[in-house]
C-alpha positions as CSV (number, residue, x, y, z in Angstrom):
1,M,8.2,-96.1,6.8
2,T,10.8,-94.9,9.2
3,G,13.6,-92.9,7.6
4,T,17.4,-93.4,8.1
5,L,20.0,-91.3,9.8
6,Y,23.2,-91.0,7.7
7,L,26.4,-90.0,9.5
8,C,28.3,-88.3,6.8
9,A,32.1,-87.7,7.3
10,T,33.1,-84.4,5.7
11,P,36.6,-83.0,4.9
12,I,38.8,-81.7,7.7
13,G,40.5,-79.4,5.3
14,N,40.9,-80.4,1.7
15,L,37.5,-80.5,0.0
16,G,38.8,-83.2,-2.4
17,D,38.7,-85.7,0.4
18,I,34.9,-86.0,0.4
19,T,33.6,-89.3,-0.9
20,P,31.2,-89.7,-3.9
21,R,28.9,-91.7,-1.6
22,V,28.6,-88.7,0.9
23,L,28.0,-86.3,-1.9
24,D,25.2,-88.5,-3.3
25,T,23.6,-88.9,0.1
26,L,23.7,-85.1,0.9
27,R,21.9,-84.5,-2.4
28,E,19.3,-87.3,-1.9
29,V,18.2,-86.9,1.8
30,D,15.3,-84.8,2.8
31,L,17.3,-82.7,5.4
32,I,20.8,-82.1,6.6
33,A,21.5,-81.6,10.3
34,A,24.6,-79.5,10.6
35,E,26.7,-78.4,13.6
36,D,27.1,-74.9,12.1
37,T,24.9,-74.3,9.1
38,R,27.0,-71.3,8.0
39,N,30.1,-73.5,7.8
40,S,28.3,-76.4,6.1
41,L,26.7,-74.0,3.6
42,K,30.2,-73.3,2.1
43,L,30.7,-77.0,1.6
44,L,27.2,-77.5,0.0
45,N,27.6,-74.5,-2.2
46,H,31.0,-75.7,-3.4
47,F,29.4,-79.0,-4.6
48,E,26.1,-77.3,-5.7
49,I,24.0,-79.1,-3.2
50,R,20.6,-77.5,-2.4
51,T,19.3,-79.8,0.3
52,P,17.7,-77.8,3.2
53,M,19.6,-77.7,6.6
54,T,18.7,-77.5,10.2
55,S,21.1,-76.7,13.1
56,Y,22.2,-79.4,15.5
57,H,24.9,-78.5,18.0
58,E,26.2,-78.7,21.5
59,Y,23.6,-76.3,23.0
60,N,20.5,-77.9,21.5
61,K,21.6,-81.5,21.2
62,V,19.1,-83.1,23.6
63,E,15.9,-81.3,22.6
64,K,16.8,-81.3,18.9
65,A,17.7,-85.0,19.0
66,R,14.2,-85.8,20.0
67,Q,12.8,-83.5,17.2
68,I,15.1,-85.0,14.6
69,A,14.1,-88.5,15.7
70,G,10.4,-87.5,15.2
71,W,11.1,-86.4,11.7
72,L,12.9,-89.7,11.0
73,K,9.9,-91.7,12.4
74,D,7.7,-89.7,10.0
75,G,9.7,-91.2,7.1
76,K,12.3,-88.4,6.4
77,N,15.9,-89.4,5.6
78,I,18.4,-87.1,7.3
79,A,22.1,-86.7,7.0
80,L,24.2,-85.5,10.0
81,V,27.4,-83.5,9.4
82,T,29.8,-81.9,11.8
83,D,32.0,-78.9,11.0
84,A,34.8,-81.2,9.9
85,G,35.4,-84.9,10.1
86,T,33.2,-87.7,11.4
87,P,30.0,-87.0,13.3
88,A,29.8,-88.3,16.9
89,I,33.6,-88.0,17.5
90,S,34.1,-85.3,20.1
91,D,30.7,-84.1,18.7
92,P,27.1,-83.9,19.9
93,G,26.1,-86.4,17.2
94,E,26.6,-89.2,19.7
95,V,23.5,-88.0,21.5
96,L,21.4,-88.2,18.4
97,V,22.7,-91.7,17.6
98,K,21.7,-92.9,21.1
99,E,18.2,-91.4,20.6
100,C,17.8,-93.1,17.3
101,Q,18.9,-96.4,18.8
102,R,16.4,-96.0,21.6
103,E,13.6,-95.3,19.1
104,G,14.6,-98.2,16.8
105,I,15.5,-95.8,14.0
106,P,18.1,-97.1,11.4
107,V,21.5,-95.4,11.5
108,T,24.3,-95.9,9.1
109,S,27.8,-94.3,8.9
110,L,29.4,-93.1,5.7
111,P,33.2,-93.3,6.5
112,G,35.7,-90.7,5.6
113,C,37.9,-88.1,7.2
114,C,38.7,-88.3,10.9
115,A,41.4,-86.0,12.4
116,L,42.5,-88.3,15.1
117,I,43.3,-91.2,12.7
118,T,45.0,-88.9,10.2
119,A,47.2,-87.5,13.0
120,L,48.0,-90.9,14.4
121,T,49.2,-92.2,11.0
122,L,51.5,-89.2,10.6
123,S,52.8,-89.1,14.2
124,G,55.6,-91.7,14.0
125,L,54.4,-93.1,17.3
126,S,52.9,-96.6,17.9
127,A,49.6,-97.0,16.1
128,R,48.9,-100.6,17.2
129,R,47.2,-99.6,20.5
130,F,45.9,-96.1,21.2
131,C,43.3,-94.2,23.2
132,F,41.4,-91.0,22.3
133,E,40.6,-88.4,24.9
134,G,39.2,-85.6,22.7
135,F,39.4,-82.2,24.5
136,L,40.4,-82.3,28.2
137,P,37.6,-81.1,30.4
138,S,37.5,-77.5,31.7
139,D,36.5,-78.6,35.2
140,K,39.8,-78.7,37.2
141,K,38.9,-81.7,39.3
142,E,37.8,-83.8,36.4
143,K,40.9,-82.8,34.4
144,R,43.2,-83.9,37.3
145,Q,41.5,-87.3,37.4
146,I,41.9,-87.8,33.7
147,L,45.5,-86.8,33.7
148,E,46.2,-89.2,36.6
149,E,44.6,-92.0,34.5
150,L,46.7,-91.0,31.5
151,R,49.9,-91.1,33.6
152,R,49.4,-94.9,33.8
153,E,48.3,-95.3,30.1
154,S,50.6,-97.4,28.1
155,R,48.8,-96.9,24.8
156,T,49.5,-93.9,22.5
157,I,47.3,-91.0,23.6
158,I,45.5,-88.7,21.2
159,L,43.9,-85.4,22.2
160,Y,42.4,-82.3,20.5
161,E,43.3,-78.8,21.6
162,A,42.5,-75.2,20.6
163,P,45.4,-72.8,20.0
164,H,44.6,-70.5,22.9
165,H,44.8,-73.5,25.4
166,L,47.8,-75.2,23.9
167,R,50.5,-73.8,26.1
168,R,48.6,-74.6,29.3
169,T,47.8,-78.1,28.1
170,L,51.4,-78.9,27.2
171,A,52.4,-77.7,30.7
172,E,49.7,-79.9,32.4
173,L,50.7,-82.9,30.3
174,Q,54.4,-82.6,31.2
175,E,53.6,-82.2,34.8
176,A,51.3,-85.2,34.9
177,L,53.1,-87.6,32.5
178,G,56.8,-86.5,32.8
179,E,58.9,-86.3,29.7
180,R,57.3,-88.0,26.7
181,K,57.6,-88.0,22.9
182,I,54.8,-86.0,21.3
183,T,53.8,-85.1,17.7
184,L,51.7,-82.0,17.2
185,C,49.6,-81.9,14.1
186,R,47.8,-78.8,12.8
187,E,46.1,-77.7,9.6
188,L,45.8,-81.3,8.6
189,T,45.2,-81.9,4.8
190,K,45.4,-78.1,4.2
191,R,48.1,-76.1,2.4
192,F,50.1,-75.3,5.5
193,E,49.8,-78.8,7.2
194,T,52.3,-79.1,9.9
195,V,53.5,-82.3,11.6
196,F,55.9,-81.5,14.5
197,P,57.5,-84.6,16.3
198,T,59.3,-83.5,19.4
199,T,59.1,-84.0,23.2
200,L,56.8,-82.3,25.7
201,E,59.7,-80.2,26.9
202,G,60.6,-79.3,23.3
203,A,57.0,-78.4,22.4
204,R,56.7,-76.2,25.5
205,A,60.0,-74.4,24.6
206,Y,58.9,-73.9,20.9
207,Y,55.5,-72.5,21.8
208,E,57.0,-70.1,24.3
209,E,58.7,-68.5,21.4
210,N,56.0,-69.1,18.7
211,E,52.3,-68.3,18.8
212,P,50.1,-71.4,18.5
213,R,47.8,-71.2,15.4
214,G,45.1,-73.5,14.1
215,E,43.4,-76.4,15.7
216,Y,45.8,-79.1,17.1
217,V,45.8,-82.9,17.4
218,L,48.3,-84.0,20.0
219,V,49.7,-87.5,19.7
220,V,51.5,-88.5,22.9
221,E,53.7,-91.5,23.6
222,G,52.2,-93.9,26.1
223,E,54.0,-95.0,29.3
224,D,56.6,-97.8,28.9
225,R,54.8,-100.9,30.1
226,E,57.8,-102.4,31.9
227,R,58.5,-99.1,33.7
228,L,54.7,-98.9,34.6
229,L,54.7,-102.5,36.0
230,Q,57.8,-101.7,38.1
231,R,56.3,-98.6,39.5
232,E,53.0,-100.3,40.3
233,Q,54.8,-103.2,42.1
234,K,57.0,-100.7,44.1
235,K,53.8,-98.9,45.2
236,W,52.4,-102.2,46.6
237,E,55.7,-103.1,48.2
238,E,55.4,-100.0,50.3
239,L,52.3,-101.5,52.0
240,S,52.3,-104.5,54.3
241,I,50.2,-107.4,53.1
242,E,47.7,-106.6,55.9
243,E,47.4,-103.0,54.7
244,H,47.1,-104.2,51.1
245,M,44.3,-106.5,52.1
246,R,42.5,-103.8,54.1
247,L,42.6,-101.5,51.0
248,Y,40.4,-104.0,49.1
249,E,38.2,-105.1,52.0
250,E,37.3,-101.5,52.8
251,Q,36.0,-101.3,49.3
252,G,33.6,-104.2,50.0
253,V,35.7,-106.9,48.3
254,E,35.2,-110.3,50.0
255,R,38.3,-111.7,51.7
256,K,39.0,-114.5,49.2
257,E,38.8,-112.1,46.2
258,A,40.9,-109.6,48.1
259,M,43.6,-112.2,48.5
260,K,43.5,-113.0,44.8
261,R,43.8,-109.3,43.9
262,V,46.7,-108.7,46.4
263,A,48.5,-111.7,44.9
264,A,48.0,-110.4,41.4
265,D,49.2,-106.9,42.4
266,R,52.4,-108.3,44.0
267,G,53.1,-110.9,41.3
268,V,53.0,-113.8,43.7
269,T,50.6,-116.8,44.3
270,K,47.5,-116.6,46.3
271,R,48.9,-119.3,48.6
272,E,51.8,-117.1,49.5
273,I,49.4,-114.3,50.6
274,Y,47.4,-116.9,52.6
275,Q,50.6,-118.1,54.4
276,A,51.6,-114.6,55.2
277,L,48.3,-113.8,56.8
278,I,48.2,-116.9,59.0
C-alpha cells in the first residue's frame, strides 16, 4: 500500500509549542525528511526520537522529491519538517506536495507553529484581510514588479527578512509604498521576543542606530482603499476615453468588453462610454 506524507509543523522557537500529534508521528513514521538534518537532530534528541532522517532542501528539492515519492509509493510513511514552522510556507516542501499530488500519494498536514500568523496576531494591524509575500526576490526586476503590486495592495502585507538585508528592504518598502505603519517581529516565542510597532520611517531611523539581529517578520499596513480608489480614478482621468479604450484594445480585448472595462475604471455606465465614442 502507498504510504502517507505528513507535513509536521515544528516550533519556531519555544520547544514547548510542538504538538503531541507531531511528536507521535515523528516517532512512528519510517523516515523524516528535514530541511537541515543537523538542526532537526537537536529537536529529535530533545524529545528522544530516533527515527532516521534524510535531507530535503532548496538545492535538491526537485530530484529528491521524486525519490521521496518513490519511497512513499513503496509503502513508507514519511514526515516532512522544515527548520522551524510549517513545511511548504516559504519552503521547498511545496514541490514535494505537488509531486505527491501528481502521483496520487496521500498527504496530510499536522498544524502548529507558523511565524507569519504569529506575527500577524501580535502586530496590532488589521488581521481580517492579509497577503503573504515571504522573502522578496533577489532579482532586481522581479522585486520592482512585486513592490509595484504591493503599492496598490489594500490588505495587510506580511514579509520575511534576514537581518543583513533588513535596512535595504525597509528603504525599498518606504520608497515603493510611502509612509506606512509597520510592526517588526523577531525572535518569536523565544526568550528575547521583540514586537516593534512603528512606521517605515521610524523603523529605518531605529535600525540606522541599532544593528538588526535575528530573523524578522515584517507586518506592513495596506494601502487605504478609499485613497487607492481615488488614485486609480485620477490615473484614468488623465487619459481621454479614446486613449483608455485603445489601452485595452491593444491588449486584444474586444471592443464591447473594452467599453465595459473603461466604464468600470471610470465609475460610469457603459452607455456613457458608448455615447462619448459616437
